[in-house]
C-alpha positions in Angstrom: 144.6 93.3 87.3 140.8 93.2 87.4 140.8 92.1 83.7 143.2 89.3 84.5 141.0 88.1 87.4 137.9 88.2 85.1 139.7 86.2 82.5 140.9 83.6 84.9 137.4 83.2 86.4 135.8 82.9 83.0 138.4 80.2 82.0 137.5 78.3 85.2 133.8 78.7 84.5 134.3 77.3 81.0 136.3 74.3 82.3 133.7 73.5 84.9 130.9 73.8 82.3 132.7 71.3 80.1 133.3 69.0 83.1 129.5 69.1 84.0 128.7 68.1 80.4 131.2 65.2 80.4 130.5 63.7 83.8 128.0 60.9 84.2 128.0 60.8 88.0 125.1 62.9 89.4 126.8 63.6 92.7 129.9 65.0 91.0 127.6 67.0 88.7 125.7 68.5 91.7 129.1 69.5 93.3 130.3 71.0 90.0 127.1 73.1 89.7 127.7 74.4 93.2 131.3 75.3 92.4 130.2 76.9 89.2 127.7 79.1 91.1 130.4 80.0 93.6 132.7 81.1 90.8 129.9 83.2 89.3 129.4 84.8 92.7 133.1 85.6 92.7 132.8 87.1 89.3 130.0 89.3 90.5 132.2 90.6 93.4 134.9 91.5 90.9 132.4 93.3 88.8 131.3 95.4 91.9 127.9 93.8 92.3 128.2 92.4 95.9 124.4 92.2 96.3 124.0 90.0 93.3 127.0 88.0 94.4 125.4 87.4 97.8 122.2 86.2 96.2 124.1 83.9 93.8 126.1 82.4 96.6 123.0 81.9 98.8 120.7 80.6 96.1 123.0 79.1 93.4 125.7 77.6 95.7 123.7 77.0 98.8 120.1 76.2 98.2 120.3 74.7 94.7 123.2 72.4 95.7 121.4 71.2 98.8 118.2 70.6 96.8 120.1 68.6 94.2 121.8 66.5 96.9 118.5 65.9 98.7 117.0 64.8 95.4 119.9 62.4 94.8 119.5 61.0 98.3 115.8 60.5 97.6 116.3 58.6 94.4 119.2 56.6 95.9 121.0 56.5 92.6 124.2 58.4 92.0 124.8 57.4 88.3 123.0 58.6 85.2 121.5 56.0 83.0 122.9 55.6 79.6 121.0 57.3 76.8 120.4 54.6 74.3 119.4 55.5 70.8 119.0 59.3 71.5 121.0 61.7 69.4 122.7 64.7 71.0 122.7 66.7 67.8 119.4 68.6 68.4 120.2 69.8 72.0 123.7 70.8 70.9 122.4 72.8 68.0 119.8 74.5 70.2 122.5 75.4 72.8 124.8 76.7 70.1 122.1 78.8 68.5 121.0 80.3 71.8 124.6 81.0 72.7 125.1 82.7 69.4 121.9 84.8 69.9 123.1 85.8 73.4 126.5 86.9 72.1 124.9 88.8 69.3 122.6 90.6 71.8 125.6 91.9 73.8 126.8 94.1 70.9 124.5 97.0 71.9 125.4 96.9 75.6 127.3 100.0 76.8 130.9 99.3 78.0 131.3 98.5 81.6 131.7 101.7 83.6 130.9 104.0 80.7 129.8 107.2 82.5 128.0 108.4 79.3 125.8 105.4 78.9 122.0 105.8 79.2 121.6 103.8 82.4 124.3 105.9 84.1 123.0 109.3 82.8 119.3 108.8 83.4 118.4 106.0 85.9 121.4 105.6 88.1 122.0 109.4 88.3 118.5 109.9 89.7 119.0 107.1 92.2 122.2 108.5 93.4 121.1 112.2 93.5 117.5 111.8 94.8 117.4 108.2 96.2 117.8 109.1 99.9 115.4 112.0 99.7 112.7 110.1 97.9 112.8 106.9 99.9 114.3 107.9 103.2 116.6 104.9 103.1 120.3 105.7 103.7 121.7 102.6 101.8 121.4 103.2 98.1 121.2 99.5 97.2 118.5 98.9 99.7 116.6 101.9 98.4 116.7 100.6 94.9 115.7 97.0 95.7 113.1 97.7 98.4 111.6 101.0 97.2 112.1 101.6 93.5 112.0 98.0 92.5 109.9 96.7 95.4 107.4 94.8 93.3 110.2 93.2 91.2 112.0 92.0 94.3 108.7 90.7 95.7 108.1 88.8 92.4 111.6 87.3 92.6 111.1 86.2 96.2 107.7 84.7 95.2 109.3 82.7 92.4 112.0 81.3 94.6 109.5 80.4 97.4 107.2 78.7 94.8 110.1 76.7 93.4 111.1 75.6 96.9 107.6 74.6 97.8 107.3 72.7 94.5 110.5 70.8 95.2 109.4 69.9 98.7 106.0 68.7 97.5 107.7 66.6 94.8 110.0 65.0 97.4 107.3 64.4 100.0 104.9 62.7 97.6 107.2 59.7 97.0 105.8 56.4 97.9 107.8 54.6 100.5 108.6 51.0 99.5 109.4 48.5 102.2 111.4 45.4 101.5 109.5 42.2 102.0 110.8 40.1 104.9 108.5 37.2 104.0 111.3 34.8 103.0 113.6 35.8 105.9 110.9 35.0 108.5 109.8 31.7 107.1 112.7 29.8 108.7 111.9 30.9 112.3 
């Protein structure tokens, strides 16, 4: 049953990715990106990674979608301009090459749930057996994220905060243009 759910979610992700590539309306594109992130969060839940799913739902679906919509409202243009004279061949080839490299890189990954894989035998086994004693934190996920990987988590939070501040600075530096009412007031 889980395999069927994974397959259906991956098909939906593929359909949404193609729809994002085909649409020219930026509002629809922002909404599709939000839906894509929501489906990825659902996939993480099915794969027993609720902490990652929560982060994806909050950042990918929530914050990213809101930032895209705020940006669209700031530029007051919901349609993408037509690309004249630009070829799509190079970006397509780069995406195809990177996708191929990513698929090639997955051949060495242990099977999902393989108890004999190195991460399960070495790292995860230590976290499960000694995590509470070493950190004093009863929740294993919190112990891993806050204690064992504390600097990594701090770095991730710093990156998200820096990106948010950068977007806010970009949006606040816009010059406000007022319409001239010179011609409308001449008749009074």
